[in-house]
N, C-alpha and C positions, 0 to 999 in steps of 0.2 A: 634785240633786248635793249635798244636805245631808249624806248618809251615804257619799258616794263621794269618791275622790280626784279632783282636777281632771284633765280629759282635754283632749287637743289636738284642735282642729277642723281640723287639717291632715293629720295621720297617724292620728288617732283612737285613739292610745294613751294610757295613764294616766300620771300622775306629772308632767306638765308642760303648759304651754299653748302655743298656736300661735305666740305672739310669739317664743318662744325655741326653736322647733322647727327643726332643720336637716335633717329627713328629707324625702323626696319626698312630694308631695301625693297623697292618695288620695281617691277619690270615696266619699261615704257611701252611695250606692245601688248603684253598679256595681263598686266596689273597683278602679277603674282610675286611672291617673295623670292626673287632670284635676280641675278645680274642681267641687265638688258643685252650685254654683249654676248652672253652665252644662251640667249633664248632660242629655242628651236623653231619658233614661229616668226623670227625676225626676217625681213626681206633679204634675199641673197645679195652678195656683193657684186657690183658690176664687173664684167670681165676686163682684163687688162688689154690695152690697145695693142693690136697685132702689128708686127714690124712690116709685114707684107700687106699692102692695101687690098690685094686681090683675094686673100684668104678670108673666109667668113667665120666669125666666131659664133658659137651657139648662144642664142639669147636665153638668159635665165628665166625660169618659170615665175610667174607672178606669185607673190606670197599669199598664203591662206589667211585671209583676214576674218574668218568666221569666229575665231577664238580671241580676236583682239578686243581690248577694252581700255579706254582711257583711264589712267590711274587717278586723274583729277576729278573729272565729272562722271566717270564710270559709264560713258556712252559706249555701247558695243559696236564692233566693226571698225574702230578707228584707234590710232595710237595717240600718244601724248602731244604730238605736234599738229594735230588736225586744227584747222583755222576756226572751226565752229565751236570750240570749247567755251562754255559760258564763263567759267572761272578765269580763263585767260583773257577774255574780252573785258570782264569786270575789273580785273587787275590792271589792264591797259588803260581803261577809262579813268580809274581812280588815280593812276600814276600821272596821266596827262592832266588831270584836274589839279593835282598838287604841284606839278612842275610848270604849268602854263601861267605866265603872269597876266594880270589885268591890264587893260589898255590905259587906265588912269595912272598906273604905276610904272609905265614903260620908261618915262623920262627919268624918274628917280633911279630905276635899276640901271639905266645906261650911265648915269653919272657916278654911281657907287659900284664898287666891285661886287660881283655876285657872291652871295653867301653860300656856304656848302649846303647841299641838299639835306633835308631832315631824314631822308631815307637812310643815308650812310650812317648818320648819328644813331638812329634807332637800331640799325643793323649792328653797329659796333657795341652798343649797350646790350643788345640781345646776346651777342657772342661773349661779351665779358660776363654776363650773368650765367650763361651756360658753363663757361670755364670755371667760374667761382663755385657753382653747384657741383661740378665734377671734382674740383679740388676738395670741397667740403666732404663729399661722399668718400673720397679716398682717405682723407684724414680720419673720418669716423671708422672706416674699415681697419686702418692701421691701429687706432686706439683699441678697437675691439679685439684684434688679433694679439696685441701686446698684453691686454688684460688676460686673455685666454692662456698665453704662454706663461705669464706670471702665476696664474692659478695652477697650471701643470707643474711648474717648478716647485711651488709650495707643497703640492701633494707628494712629489718625489722626495723632497726634503723630509716630510713627515714619515714616509715609508722607510727611508734610510735610517732615521732616528729610531723608529719602532724596531727595525731589524737589528740595529746595534743593541738596543735594550734587551730584545729577546735573546740575542747571542750571549750577552753577559749573564742573563738569568739561566740559560742552559749551561753555561760554564760553571756557575755556582752550584747548580743541581748536580752536575757531573762530579764536581769536587766533593760535595756532601755524600754522594753515593760511594765515591771512592773511599772516603773516611769510614763510612759504615762497613764497606767490604773489608777494609783493613782491620777494623775492630772485630768483625765476625771471624776473620781468619785467625787473629790473635786468641780470641776466646776458644775457637776450635782446637788450636794447639794446646791451650791450657787444659781443656777438657780431656784431650788425648793423654796428656801427661798424668792427670789425676786418675784416669781409667787404668793406665799402665801401673801406677802405684798401687791401686786397689787390687788389681790382678796379682801383683807380686805378694802383697800382704796375705791375700786369701790362699795362695798356693803354699806359703811358708807356714801358715797356721794349720792347714790340713796335714802337712807333713810331720809336724812336731806335736805329740799329745801333751796335754797339760800335766803339771806336776801332781803326785799323789795317786796317779792312776797308772796301774800296771796292765800290761796286756793280758788277756784271759789265758793264753797258752803258757804263760810263765808261772801261773799258780799250780803248785803240786801239793796234794794232801798226803802227808807222811804220818803214819800211825806210830805212836810211841812204842818203844821196844818192850815195855812191861805189859803191854796189852796183847802181845802176840801169844797165841795159843800154841802150845806144843802138840805134837801128834800124840795120838792115843797110845797108852802103854809106856810112855816115856816120861820120866820125871826129870825135870830139869833142876 
């Protein structure tokens, strides 16, 4: 990578490193969205050297490259490190063009200290821009969540206030109903007293007849003594 721009081991593109990459992960062998280290189609690891030189270690089988595809140029049958990648050659050529000084300026470059490459400056500015965008996104999310929480708290306060008002109204209704019940009970007691008094008066009036009226069995018709007839043949 001496004559190339830095590339990312996550998405395999040029101009940045994997630490500051926000793209989806791509496999270096299969060009799929998974880690290259866990790819089932990656070449097997070479066997460890044996302690005994006479013992023969089994050679690993060659990898199946039928499913390989370069994640940069999408050429089938190769991985991301194949030397014929056109994007890699184009990046190397452009990097060499930018970093190779002209012959007419060689003496001036030797007399003056070398300036920092523009690649690192652009890379740093890109990384700073990415970080600023990420921070701005986080701030927006925090503000949005804060507004949502405040709205929820406002709704809860409104519900608590409505519940307190409803409770006070119910208490007032219960007290009014209790007053009505007490009034009805008092009125019922008074009506019972009046009914008892009426029953007593009715009973006493039926038991005692009014004045000037005698009972029928007390009347006796008595004939005067002069009107009595004597028996026949007798002169009184």
